[in-house]
NUTILUM-517220 format. One record per residue (C-alpha): x, y, z. Coordinates in Angstrom, 2 decimals. Each point is the difference from the previous one (the first is absolute). Layout:
! NUTILUM-517220
+---------+---------+---------+
|      c1 |      c2 |      c3 |
+---------+---------+---------+
|       X |       Y |       Z |
...
+---------+---------+---------+
This chain:
! NUTILUM-517220
+---------+---------+---------+
|      c1 |      c2 |      c3 |
+---------+---------+---------+
|  241.01 |   62.77 |   63.71 |
|   -0.74 |   -3.04 |    2.09 |
|   -2.82 |   -2.12 |   -1.15 |
|   -1.10 |   -3.64 |   -0.16 |
|   -1.70 |   -1.82 |   -2.75 |
|   -0.15 |   -3.68 |    0.24 |
|   -2.23 |   -3.06 |   -0.57 |
|   -0.96 |   -0.66 |    3.58 |
|   -2.30 |   -2.98 |    0.09 |
|   -1.00 |   -0.72 |    3.61 |
|    0.79 |    3.49 |    1.02 |
|   -1.62 |    0.84 |    3.44 |
|   -0.87 |    3.45 |    1.57 |
|    2.90 |    0.13 |    2.40 |
|    2.52 |   -0.63 |   -2.80 |
|   -1.51 |    2.53 |   -2.34 |
|   -0.25 |    2.63 |    2.81 |
|    3.73 |   -0.60 |    0.76 |
|    1.08 |    0.42 |   -3.61 |
|   -2.05 |    3.25 |   -0.12 |
|    1.66 |    1.27 |    3.16 |
|    3.44 |   -0.64 |   -1.55 |
|   -0.87 |    1.99 |   -3.17 |
|   -1.49 |    2.91 |    1.95 |
|    2.93 |   -0.09 |    2.55 |
|    2.67 |    0.31 |   -2.77 |
|   -1.97 |    3.24 |   -1.07 |
|   -0.46 |    1.44 |    3.51 |
|   -3.74 |   -0.04 |   -0.24 |
|   -1.92 |    1.67 |    2.80 |
|   -2.26 |   -1.95 |    2.52 |
|   -3.29 |    0.99 |   -1.68 |
|    1.07 |   -1.32 |   -3.41 |
|    1.34 |   -3.09 |    1.48 |
|   -3.35 |   -0.62 |    1.70 |
|   -2.04 |    0.63 |   -3.07 |
|    2.24 |   -2.14 |   -2.12 |
|    0.13 |   -2.96 |    2.46 |
|   -3.82 |    0.14 |    0.14 |
|   -0.42 |   -0.18 |   -3.62 |
|    2.47 |   -2.69 |   -0.37 |
|   -1.58 |   -2.09 |    2.73 |
|   -3.64 |    0.49 |   -1.45 |
|    1.29 |   -0.74 |   -3.64 |
|    1.85 |   -3.15 |    1.05 |
|   -2.63 |   -1.41 |    2.40 |
|   -2.62 |    0.46 |   -2.67 |
|    2.01 |   -1.85 |   -2.51 |
|    0.45 |   -2.86 |    2.56 |
|   -3.63 |    0.02 |    1.23 |
|   -1.68 |    0.45 |   -3.36 |
|    2.27 |   -0.93 |   -2.73 |
|    2.12 |   -2.96 |    1.05 |
|    3.08 |    1.89 |    0.99 |
|    2.55 |    2.43 |   -1.39 |
|    1.73 |   -0.68 |   -3.13 |
|    2.01 |    3.26 |   -0.34 |
|    0.92 |    3.01 |    2.23 |
|    1.64 |    3.29 |   -0.80 |
|    0.71 |    3.17 |    1.88 |
|    1.49 |    3.00 |   -1.35 |
|    0.79 |    3.51 |    1.30 |
|   -0.90 |    2.40 |   -2.81 |
|    0.44 |    3.83 |   -0.13 |
|   -3.66 |    0.62 |    1.39 |
|   -1.08 |   -3.24 |    1.35 |
|    0.81 |   -3.43 |    1.26 |
|   -1.42 |   -2.54 |   -2.57 |
|   -1.11 |   -3.47 |    1.38 |
|   -0.86 |   -2.76 |   -2.37 |
|   -1.41 |   -3.31 |    1.08 |
|   -0.89 |   -2.77 |   -2.52 |
|   -1.97 |   -3.05 |    0.36 |
|   -1.44 |   -2.83 |   -2.14 |
|   -3.64 |    0.97 |    0.08 |
|   -1.51 |    2.39 |   -2.53 |
|   -2.91 |    0.82 |    2.27 |
|    0.14 |    3.72 |    0.81 |
|   -0.23 |    1.40 |    3.47 |
|   -3.28 |    1.30 |    1.24 |
|   -0.61 |    3.72 |   -0.63 |
|   -0.05 |    2.27 |    2.82 |
|   -3.70 |    0.54 |    1.05 |
|   -0.78 |   -3.60 |    0.29 |
|   -3.07 |   -0.28 |    2.15 |
|    0.80 |   -0.44 |    3.75 |
|   -2.08 |   -3.19 |    0.10 |
|    2.51 |   -1.57 |   -2.43 |
|    2.89 |   -1.52 |    1.99 |
|    3.52 |    1.58 |   -0.81 |
|    0.92 |    2.72 |   -2.37 |
|    1.21 |    2.26 |    2.71 |
|    3.72 |   -0.70 |   -0.77 |
|   -0.37 |    0.91 |   -3.70 |
|   -1.84 |    3.40 |    1.17 |
|    2.97 |    0.64 |    2.31 |
|    2.45 |   -0.61 |   -2.85 |
|   -1.82 |    2.62 |   -2.07 |
|   -0.10 |    2.49 |    2.74 |
|    3.86 |   -0.13 |    0.62 |
|    0.97 |   -0.20 |   -3.62 |
|   -0.17 |    3.03 |   -2.43 |
|   -1.10 |   -2.52 |   -2.68 |
|   -0.18 |   -3.92 |   -0.52 |
|    0.32 |   -1.83 |   -3.22 |
|   -1.04 |   -3.56 |   -0.86 |
|    1.29 |   -1.99 |   -2.76 |
|   -1.86 |   -3.24 |   -0.50 |
|    0.19 |   -2.85 |   -2.52 |
|   -0.22 |   -3.78 |   -0.27 |
|    3.12 |   -0.53 |    2.24 |
|   -1.35 |    2.08 |    2.93 |
|    0.34 |    3.58 |    0.74 |
|    2.33 |    2.77 |    1.43 |
|   -1.14 |    2.74 |    2.37 |
|    2.07 |    3.16 |    0.13 |
|   -0.50 |    2.53 |    2.65 |
|    1.84 |    3.39 |    0.09 |
|    0.25 |    1.50 |    3.43 |
|    1.00 |    3.67 |   -0.42 |
|    2.99 |    1.34 |    1.82 |
|   -1.54 |    3.65 |    0.43 |
|   -3.11 |   -1.21 |    1.83 |
|    2.03 |   -2.28 |    2.33 |
|    2.57 |    2.81 |    0.61 |
|   -2.55 |    2.79 |    0.67 |
|   -2.47 |   -2.30 |    1.84 |
|   -2.87 |    1.57 |   -2.25 |
+---------+---------+---------+
């Protein structure tokens, strides 16, 4: 099962998206799934760069029921919850991640945090 799990200090969105494409291509993923995963990857990586000093780890795995995307950074500050008032700048990427993923998990500590997003295979396959 192709996957990647690395410490990727300095990882940028285009590189993360390319890694995701390679993992998905090896599994013959459909266009909708690829689009959803690439969107989540771009949002999580760009948020880590913009708000948390950069990516410290990146992992993508093709599970039986989902594609798991994990992005780590050095900041323990949690993303703003969906529903942040429109007058407050930003927050829309995190909302998008939560709409595309069946679930998200955040592990935070003194050394930073890891956000895991699970994009379901069935929703992407059916277009539901």
